[in-house]
C-alpha positions as CSV (number, residue, x, y, z in Angstrom):
1,M,5.9,-17.1,28.1
2,K,8.0,-14.3,26.5
3,L,8.1,-13.7,22.7
4,I,10.9,-11.7,21.2
5,V,11.0,-10.7,17.6
6,V,14.3,-9.7,16.1
7,S,15.8,-7.9,13.1
8,T,16.6,-8.8,9.6
9,F,14.4,-10.8,7.2
10,L,13.6,-11.3,3.5
11,I,10.9,-9.4,1.7
12,F,9.3,-10.4,-1.6
13,S,7.3,-7.5,-3.1
14,L,3.9,-8.2,-4.6
15,S,3.2,-4.5,-5.0
16,G,2.4,-3.8,-8.6
17,N,2.8,-6.6,-10.9
18,G,5.4,-9.0,-9.6
19,I,7.5,-10.5,-6.9
20,S,10.9,-9.3,-5.7
21,V,13.2,-10.2,-2.9
22,C,15.4,-8.1,-0.7
23,L,16.6,-7.7,2.9
24,A,14.4,-5.6,5.2
25,N,14.9,-4.2,8.7
26,P,11.6,-4.3,10.5
27,P,11.0,-2.0,13.4
28,A,12.3,-3.3,16.7
29,S,9.7,-5.2,18.7
30,K,9.3,-5.0,22.4
31,T,9.3,-8.1,24.6
32,I,5.5,-8.6,25.2
33,H,3.7,-11.2,27.2
34,H,1.5,-12.5,24.4
35,S,-1.2,-14.2,26.4
36,E,-1.6,-11.3,28.7
37,K,-1.5,-8.3,26.3
38,I,-3.5,-9.8,23.5
39,N,-6.6,-9.9,25.7
40,N,-6.9,-6.1,25.1
41,L,-8.1,-6.9,21.6
42,P,-11.6,-8.0,20.6
43,N,-12.0,-11.7,21.1
44,S,-12.3,-12.7,17.4
45,I,-9.2,-10.7,16.5
46,A,-7.2,-12.0,19.4
47,K,-8.1,-15.6,18.4
48,A,-7.2,-14.9,14.8
49,I,-3.7,-13.7,15.8
50,K,-3.2,-16.8,18.0
51,K,-4.4,-19.1,15.2
52,S,-2.1,-17.5,12.7
53,G,1.0,-18.3,14.7
54,I,2.2,-14.7,14.3
55,P,3.5,-13.2,17.6
56,S,1.3,-10.3,18.7
57,P,4.3,-7.9,18.9
58,S,4.5,-8.2,15.1
59,V,1.0,-6.8,14.7
60,S,-0.2,-3.1,14.8
61,I,-3.9,-2.2,14.6
62,S,-5.6,1.1,14.8
63,I,-9.4,1.4,14.4
64,D,-11.4,4.6,14.7
65,K,-15.1,5.4,14.5
66,I,-15.7,8.3,12.1
67,S,-18.4,10.8,12.9
68,Y,-19.9,13.8,11.1
69,K,-19.3,17.0,13.0
70,N,-19.8,19.8,10.5
71,Q,-17.2,22.0,12.1
72,P,-15.6,24.7,9.9
73,G,-12.8,23.1,7.8
74,K,-13.3,19.7,9.5
75,L,-16.5,17.9,8.6
76,F,-15.4,14.6,10.1
77,S,-13.7,13.5,13.3
78,T,-12.8,10.2,14.9
79,V,-12.9,8.4,18.2
80,N,-10.4,5.6,18.8
81,L,-11.9,2.1,19.4
82,V,-8.9,-0.3,19.1
83,D,-5.3,0.6,19.8
84,W,-2.9,-2.2,19.4
85,Q,0.7,-0.9,19.1
86,E,-0.7,1.8,17.0
87,N,2.3,4.1,17.6
88,S,4.9,1.6,16.4
89,P,6.7,2.5,13.2
90,M,6.0,-0.3,10.8
91,N,6.7,-1.2,7.2
92,P,3.4,-0.3,5.4
93,A,4.2,-1.9,2.0
94,S,1.8,-0.5,-0.6
95,T,-0.6,1.1,1.9
96,I,1.8,4.1,1.9
97,K,0.4,4.9,-1.5
98,L,-2.6,6.3,0.3
99,L,-0.4,9.1,1.7
100,T,1.3,9.6,-1.7
101,S,-1.9,9.8,-3.7
102,L,-3.8,12.0,-1.3
103,A,-0.9,14.4,-0.8
104,A,-0.6,14.7,-4.6
105,M,-4.2,15.6,-5.1
106,E,-4.1,18.1,-2.3
107,V,-0.8,19.7,-3.4
108,L,-1.4,19.6,-7.2
109,G,-5.2,19.4,-7.4
110,P,-7.0,16.3,-8.7
111,Q,-7.4,17.9,-12.2
112,Y,-3.7,18.3,-12.6
113,Q,-2.4,17.2,-16.0
114,W,1.1,16.4,-17.1
115,K,2.5,18.0,-20.2
116,T,4.6,16.3,-22.9
117,D,5.9,18.7,-25.5
118,L,7.1,18.4,-29.1
119,L,9.7,21.0,-30.1
120,T,11.7,21.5,-33.3
121,N,14.8,23.4,-34.4
122,G,13.4,23.5,-37.9
123,K,10.3,24.7,-39.6
124,I,7.0,23.4,-41.2
125,Q,6.5,24.1,-44.9
126,N,4.3,22.4,-47.5
127,G,3.5,19.5,-45.2
128,L,7.2,18.8,-44.4
129,L,8.7,19.3,-41.0
130,K,12.3,20.0,-41.9
131,G,14.3,19.7,-38.6
132,D,14.9,17.6,-35.6
133,L,12.0,16.7,-33.3
134,L,12.5,16.9,-29.5
135,I,10.2,15.2,-27.1
136,R,10.2,16.7,-23.6
137,G,8.7,14.8,-20.7
138,S,7.4,16.0,-17.4
139,G,6.8,12.7,-15.7
140,D,3.4,11.7,-17.1
141,P,2.9,8.3,-15.4
142,K,0.4,7.1,-18.1
143,L,2.0,8.2,-21.3
144,I,0.7,5.1,-23.1
145,P,0.4,4.4,-26.9
146,E,-3.1,6.0,-27.1
147,E,-1.7,9.3,-25.7
148,I,1.2,9.3,-28.1
149,N,-1.3,8.8,-30.9
150,K,-3.3,11.9,-29.8
151,M,-0.1,13.9,-29.6
152,L,1.0,12.9,-33.2
153,L,-2.5,13.6,-34.5
154,N,-2.1,17.2,-33.2
155,L,1.2,17.4,-35.1
156,Q,-0.7,16.3,-38.2
157,G,-3.2,19.0,-37.4
158,L,-0.5,21.6,-38.1
159,G,-0.3,20.2,-41.6
160,V,2.7,17.9,-41.1
161,K,2.7,14.9,-43.3
162,K,6.4,14.1,-43.5
163,I,9.4,14.5,-41.2
164,D,13.0,15.1,-42.2
165,G,15.1,15.0,-39.1
166,Q,16.3,13.1,-36.1
167,L,14.6,12.4,-32.7
168,I,15.8,13.8,-29.4
169,L,14.5,12.8,-25.9
170,D,14.5,15.3,-23.0
171,R,14.3,13.6,-19.6
172,S,15.8,16.5,-17.7
173,A,12.8,17.0,-15.5
174,Y,14.1,14.3,-13.1
175,E,17.5,13.8,-11.6
176,S,19.3,10.7,-12.7
177,S,19.3,9.6,-9.0
178,V,15.6,8.8,-9.1
179,K,16.4,5.6,-11.1
180,E,18.4,4.3,-8.2
181,T,16.7,2.3,-5.4
182,S,17.8,0.2,-2.5
183,F,15.2,-2.4,-3.4
184,S,16.6,-5.0,-5.7
185,D,15.9,-8.6,-6.4
186,N,18.5,-9.0,-9.2
187,D,15.8,-9.4,-11.8
188,P,15.6,-6.1,-13.6
189,T,13.3,-7.4,-16.3
190,R,10.3,-7.8,-14.0
191,A,7.6,-5.1,-14.7
192,Y,7.2,-4.1,-11.0
193,N,10.9,-3.0,-11.0
194,V,10.3,-0.2,-13.6
195,A,12.2,2.9,-12.5
196,P,10.8,6.5,-12.6
197,D,11.5,8.4,-15.9
198,A,10.5,11.9,-16.9
199,L,9.7,10.5,-20.3
200,L,8.2,7.2,-19.2
201,F,6.4,5.5,-22.1
202,A,4.1,2.5,-21.7
203,F,5.7,1.8,-18.3
204,N,8.9,1.1,-20.2
205,S,7.5,-2.5,-20.6
206,F,6.7,-4.9,-23.4
207,S,3.4,-6.7,-22.9
208,F,3.2,-10.1,-24.6
209,Q,-0.3,-11.7,-24.9
210,F,-0.5,-15.5,-25.5
211,F,-3.4,-17.3,-27.2
212,P,-3.3,-21.1,-27.8
213,N,-4.5,-22.5,-31.1
214,N,-5.4,-26.1,-30.1
215,Q,-6.1,-27.1,-33.6
216,N,-2.4,-27.0,-34.7
217,D,-0.8,-27.0,-31.3
218,L,0.7,-23.5,-31.9
219,V,0.5,-20.3,-29.8
220,V,-0.3,-16.9,-31.2
221,I,1.8,-14.2,-29.5
222,K,0.8,-10.5,-29.8
223,Q,2.9,-7.7,-28.5
224,S,2.3,-4.1,-27.5
225,P,3.2,-1.3,-27.9
226,R,3.7,-1.7,-31.6
227,M,7.3,-1.0,-32.6
228,A,9.3,-0.5,-35.7
229,N,12.0,-3.1,-36.2
230,F,10.5,-5.6,-33.8
231,K,10.5,-9.4,-34.4
232,I,9.0,-12.3,-32.4
233,D,10.7,-15.7,-32.9
234,N,7.9,-18.0,-31.6
235,N,8.8,-21.6,-31.0
236,L,6.1,-22.4,-28.4
237,K,4.0,-25.6,-28.6
238,V,0.6,-26.2,-26.9
239,I,0.4,-29.1,-24.5
240,E,-2.4,-30.4,-22.4
241,G,-2.3,-28.8,-19.0
242,A,-3.9,-26.5,-16.5
243,C,-3.1,-22.8,-16.3
244,T,-1.0,-23.0,-13.2
245,D,2.6,-21.7,-13.2
246,W,2.3,-21.5,-16.9
247,K,5.7,-19.8,-17.4
248,K,7.7,-22.7,-15.8
249,D,8.3,-24.5,-19.1
250,I,8.9,-21.4,-21.2
251,T,12.2,-19.6,-21.8
252,M,12.2,-16.1,-23.2
253,S,15.0,-13.8,-24.3
254,L,14.6,-10.2,-25.4
255,T,17.5,-8.4,-27.1
256,N,18.0,-5.2,-29.0
257,S,20.8,-4.3,-31.5
258,K,22.7,-1.1,-32.0
259,N,20.5,-0.3,-35.0
260,G,17.5,-0.2,-32.8
261,S,15.9,-3.5,-33.8
262,W,14.4,-5.8,-31.2
263,T,14.0,-9.6,-31.1
264,A,11.9,-11.6,-28.6
265,V,12.5,-15.4,-28.6
266,F,10.1,-17.8,-27.0
267,D,10.8,-21.5,-26.6
268,G,9.0,-24.2,-24.7
269,K,5.6,-25.5,-23.9
270,Y,2.4,-23.6,-23.3
271,P,-0.5,-25.2,-21.3
272,S,-3.8,-25.5,-23.2
273,G,-5.7,-24.4,-20.1
274,C,-4.5,-20.9,-20.5
275,Q,-6.9,-19.4,-23.0
276,N,-5.0,-16.1,-22.7
277,A,-2.1,-15.0,-20.6
278,T,0.1,-11.9,-20.4
279,W,3.8,-11.6,-19.7
280,N,5.2,-8.1,-19.0
281,V,8.9,-7.4,-19.4
282,I,10.9,-4.3,-18.8
283,A,12.8,-2.9,-21.9
284,S,16.5,-2.8,-21.1
285,D,17.0,0.3,-23.3
286,S,14.4,2.9,-22.7
287,D,15.7,5.2,-25.4
288,S,15.4,2.6,-28.1
289,F,12.0,1.4,-26.7
290,F,10.6,4.9,-27.0
291,T,12.2,5.8,-30.3
292,Q,11.0,2.6,-32.2
293,S,7.5,3.0,-30.7
294,F,7.4,6.6,-31.7
295,I,8.5,5.8,-35.3
296,A,5.7,3.1,-35.5
297,A,3.1,5.4,-34.0
298,W,3.8,8.1,-36.6
299,E,3.5,5.6,-39.5
300,D,0.3,4.1,-38.0
301,I,-1.5,7.4,-38.5
302,G,-0.2,7.8,-42.1
303,G,2.9,9.9,-41.4
304,T,6.1,9.3,-43.3
305,W,9.8,9.9,-42.9
306,V,12.2,11.3,-45.5
307,K,14.6,8.9,-43.8
308,K,14.0,6.7,-40.8
309,P,15.2,8.8,-37.8
310,T,17.9,7.9,-35.4
311,L,18.3,9.2,-31.8
312,K,20.5,12.2,-31.1
313,N,21.8,13.2,-27.7
314,Y,20.0,15.9,-25.9
315,D,21.8,19.2,-25.6
316,P,20.2,21.5,-23.1
317,K,21.8,24.6,-24.7
318,A,20.3,23.9,-28.1
319,E,17.5,26.2,-29.2
320,F,14.1,24.5,-29.9
321,K,10.6,26.1,-30.3
322,P,7.5,24.3,-29.1
323,I,5.0,23.2,-31.7
324,V,2.7,20.7,-29.8
325,T,1.8,20.4,-26.1
326,H,0.0,17.3,-25.2
327,F,-1.9,17.1,-21.8
328,G,-2.2,13.7,-20.3
329,I,-5.0,12.2,-18.3
330,P,-5.9,14.1,-15.0
331,L,-4.2,13.1,-11.8
332,Y,-7.3,11.6,-10.2
333,E,-7.4,9.0,-13.0
334,S,-3.8,8.0,-12.3
335,V,-4.7,7.8,-8.6
336,K,-7.2,5.1,-9.4
337,D,-4.5,2.9,-10.9
338,I,-2.1,3.6,-8.1
339,N,-4.5,2.5,-5.4
340,K,-6.8,0.0,-7.0
341,L,-4.0,-1.8,-9.0
342,S,-1.1,-0.9,-6.7
343,N,1.0,0.5,-9.5
344,N,4.5,1.2,-8.1
345,V,6.1,3.3,-10.8
346,M,3.0,5.5,-11.2
347,A,3.1,6.2,-7.4
348,R,6.8,7.2,-7.7
349,Q,6.1,9.4,-10.7
350,V,3.3,11.2,-8.8
351,M,5.5,11.7,-5.8
352,L,8.3,13.2,-8.0
353,T,5.8,15.5,-9.7
354,M,5.0,17.2,-6.4
355,A,8.6,18.4,-6.1
356,L,8.8,19.2,-9.8
357,E,5.9,21.6,-9.5
358,K,6.6,23.1,-6.0
359,I,10.4,23.2,-6.0
360,G,11.4,23.0,-9.6
361,K,13.4,20.7,-11.8
362,P,15.2,18.5,-11.7
363,S,13.0,16.7,-9.3
364,N,14.4,14.3,-6.8
365,T,13.0,12.1,-4.0
366,N,14.3,14.2,-1.1
367,N,12.5,17.3,-2.3
368,S,9.3,15.2,-2.9
369,T,9.5,13.9,0.7
370,K,9.9,17.5,1.9
371,V,6.7,18.5,0.0
372,I,4.7,15.7,1.6
373,K,6.0,16.4,5.1
374,D,5.3,20.1,4.7
375,W,1.7,19.3,3.6
376,L,1.3,17.1,6.7
377,Q,2.6,19.9,8.9
378,S,0.1,22.2,7.4
379,H,-2.5,19.9,8.9
380,Q,-0.7,19.9,12.3
381,L,0.5,16.3,11.8
382,N,4.1,15.8,12.8
383,M,4.8,12.2,12.0
384,T,8.1,11.7,13.7
385,E,8.3,8.0,12.7
386,L,7.5,8.6,9.0
387,V,10.2,7.4,6.6
388,I,9.5,7.8,2.8
389,E,11.9,6.2,0.4
390,N,9.9,6.4,-2.9
391,G,6.2,6.6,-1.9
392,S,5.2,3.3,-3.5
393,G,5.8,0.8,-0.6
394,L,8.4,-1.1,-2.7
395,S,10.9,-0.4,0.0
396,R,12.9,-1.9,2.8
397,I,12.9,1.2,4.9
398,E,9.5,3.0,4.5
399,R,7.8,3.4,7.9
400,I,4.6,4.8,9.3
401,S,2.4,4.0,12.4
402,S,-1.1,2.6,12.0
403,K,-2.3,5.5,14.1
404,N,-0.9,8.0,11.6
405,L,-2.1,6.2,8.5
406,N,-5.5,6.4,10.0
407,Q,-4.9,10.2,10.4
408,V,-4.3,10.2,6.6
409,L,-7.7,8.5,6.1
410,L,-9.3,11.2,8.2
411,L,-7.6,13.9,6.1
412,G,-9.0,12.1,3.0
413,L,-12.5,12.5,4.3
414,N,-12.0,16.2,5.1
415,S,-10.3,16.8,1.7
416,S,-11.9,18.6,-1.2
417,S,-10.6,15.6,-3.2
418,K,-12.5,13.1,-1.0
419,D,-14.7,11.7,-3.8
420,F,-11.7,11.0,-6.0
421,F,-9.8,9.5,-3.1
422,L,-12.7,7.2,-2.1
423,E,-13.2,6.2,-5.7
424,S,-9.6,5.0,-6.0
425,L,-9.9,2.4,-3.2
426,P,-10.2,-1.3,-3.9
427,V,-13.7,-2.6,-3.0
428,A,-13.7,-5.9,-1.1
429,G,-15.3,-8.6,-3.2
430,F,-15.6,-6.4,-6.3
431,D,-12.4,-4.9,-7.8
432,G,-8.7,-4.1,-7.5
433,T,-6.5,-5.9,-5.1
434,M,-9.6,-6.7,-2.9
435,K,-11.6,-8.3,-5.7
436,H,-11.3,-11.9,-4.2
437,R,-11.4,-11.0,-0.5
438,L,-14.4,-11.6,1.8
439,L,-16.5,-13.1,-1.1
440,D,-18.1,-15.7,1.2
441,K,-19.1,-13.1,3.7
442,F,-20.8,-10.9,1.1
443,R,-22.6,-13.8,-0.5
444,K,-24.1,-14.9,2.8
445,Y,-25.2,-11.5,4.1
446,I,-28.8,-10.5,3.5
447,P,-29.7,-7.2,5.3
448,N,-33.0,-7.0,7.2
449,K,-35.3,-3.9,7.1
450,K,-33.9,-2.6,10.4
451,E,-30.3,-2.7,9.2
452,I,-31.3,-1.1,5.9
453,A,-33.0,1.8,7.7
454,A,-30.1,2.3,10.1
455,L,-27.5,2.3,7.3
456,K,-29.5,5.0,5.4
457,I,-29.7,7.2,8.5
458,N,-26.2,6.8,9.8
459,T,-24.5,7.5,6.4
460,V,-26.7,10.4,5.4
461,D,-23.9,13.0,5.9
462,F,-21.1,10.9,4.4
463,P,-19.8,11.1,0.8
464,S,-21.5,8.9,-1.7
465,G,-18.5,6.5,-1.7
466,L,-19.3,5.6,1.9
467,K,-23.1,5.2,1.8
468,K,-23.0,1.5,1.0
469,Y,-22.2,-1.5,3.2
470,G,-18.7,-2.8,2.4
471,A,-14.9,-2.5,2.9
472,Y,-13.0,0.0,0.9
473,I,-9.4,-1.1,1.5
474,K,-5.9,-0.5,0.2
475,T,-3.7,-3.5,0.6
476,G,0.0,-4.0,0.9
477,S,2.0,-7.2,0.5
478,L,5.7,-8.0,0.8
479,V,6.9,-11.5,1.8
480,D,7.3,-10.4,5.4
481,V,4.6,-7.7,5.4
482,R,0.8,-7.7,5.1
483,S,-1.1,-4.5,5.5
484,I,-4.6,-3.1,5.1
485,S,-5.8,0.5,5.4
486,G,-9.1,2.1,4.5
487,Y,-12.8,2.5,5.5
488,V,-15.4,0.0,6.5
489,V,-19.2,0.7,6.4
490,S,-20.9,-1.7,8.7
491,R,-24.3,-3.3,8.2
492,T,-26.0,-0.6,10.2
493,G,-24.1,2.3,8.6
494,N,-21.4,3.0,11.1
495,V,-18.2,4.1,9.4
496,Y,-14.7,3.1,10.6
497,A,-11.2,3.9,9.6
498,V,-8.9,0.9,10.0
499,T,-5.2,0.3,9.5
500,S,-3.4,-2.9,10.4
501,F,0.2,-3.9,9.7
502,I,1.9,-7.3,10.1
503,N,5.7,-7.2,10.0
504,D,6.9,-10.8,10.5
505,P,8.6,-13.7,8.7
506,N,5.2,-15.5,8.8
507,A,3.2,-12.5,7.5
508,R,1.9,-14.6,4.7
509,N,-0.3,-16.3,7.3
510,G,-1.7,-12.9,8.3
511,G,-4.6,-12.8,5.8
512,V,-6.9,-14.4,8.4
513,I,-6.1,-11.6,10.9
514,H,-7.0,-8.9,8.4
515,D,-10.1,-10.6,7.1
516,T,-11.2,-11.1,10.8
517,I,-10.7,-7.4,11.5
518,L,-12.8,-6.4,8.4
519,S,-15.5,-9.0,9.2
520,W,-15.7,-7.8,12.8
521,L,-16.2,-4.2,11.6
522,L,-18.7,-5.2,8.9
523,D,-20.8,-6.9,11.5
524,D,-20.6,-3.8,13.7
525,G,-18.4,-5.6,16.3
526,P,-17.5,-2.4,18.1
527,N,-21.2,-2.0,19.1
528,S,-21.5,-5.6,20.3
529,S,-21.4,-6.6,24.0
530,N,-18.1,-8.5,23.7
531,H,-16.1,-5.4,22.5
């Protein structure tokens, strides 16, 4: 029996915080005799593929055993154990974030911090800043309200109590082209579709939190970040019901006027079973979103305005002098969010920062890709199949082989940033995108004394992040893609690098394949007699 997998199919992105749809072109698959070739795989994995109904040509698996060698510049090496189409270029979905985040820590350093500058064309005298205030961004992926608050407190520290001037936003660190993407699902309000922005504030998204008041059948709605000139028109009623698909009976509209004011209108019914829920929505006007948030933040710390400011156009030729430089959280903290929570826009910002620092502004995706490929070449890795569109996995065209993503995992262990890299990975059954995976397996496993002793001996030379039994795995999910990549520490302390991609219209059924692979490794399957 011959199985042939062909061309174009739909992808829904679950990377980040939502679902999107687009056309994708998966790598061409060879005609493979399924029943014959699949026998090269371990029995449990072969059975899982057959049970899933996914043709084996749609699956790529690479598994390597990692050993400590203590060679100069290379403490760890690998031996390949399972090779199933490991050289095939595949859509990796969000697992490509492993490459983006590791390259960034290697190129920039894990302690790298983004700068956001306040500048003025005026002067400070007797508590008054007389002049315009320019805010210049450098792509900080986590410029959230708390960070703006710190920056404005520093401004107050200079003696400023009142501002008499307008606001100007400088986003020139990025080319305008970075906001363009081939990935579109015609729903620009969904939070996972946030575009990169050199002055990205609060992910350019409103966050609405819902709390039912069952006593009067009303719903309390809170919103962040706090903004000046913002109004919520709340017409929601609480009804009896479970917290499943809770948005289906709610309509929401979000509008802003020319004067900068915003109104959010909610109508419909809210199920009582949802004790709290969150709805994130992209702001359609990022300038107004930032400006009104900045005005509110200044007032929240006791600052005042001679007159409420408006937004002026940025003139690169105008002369401004810096008065406050705010340093954001270090890169390694952002990498945690990128990998554990699969944050798309943060991955894109991090990728663009590499080009900004190494090539100069304005940063663009092509230069960022060059920086990553040059870094790979410096480690003698020429990944001819590698295609990077934005570094987040929210892409039709991104490609890498499972073999080469395993090579990235090996680089991670030999990196000076290895502890930060390992700390960023979701832990199966514990946190991130792996929080609910393999729970039954971990609940049932009770190690015996022999296994405890072996685990301690076998992991003695490994970093602290790989001294405990478990699966440390980055996931990826598009409607026609399921992917995993990371490390597994078996019950006896053997450490494995594993990457597996499924590119198929029935990829949603592939969870059983990946859970089987991880279970097989956790049980030290490679050391069993049926391997």
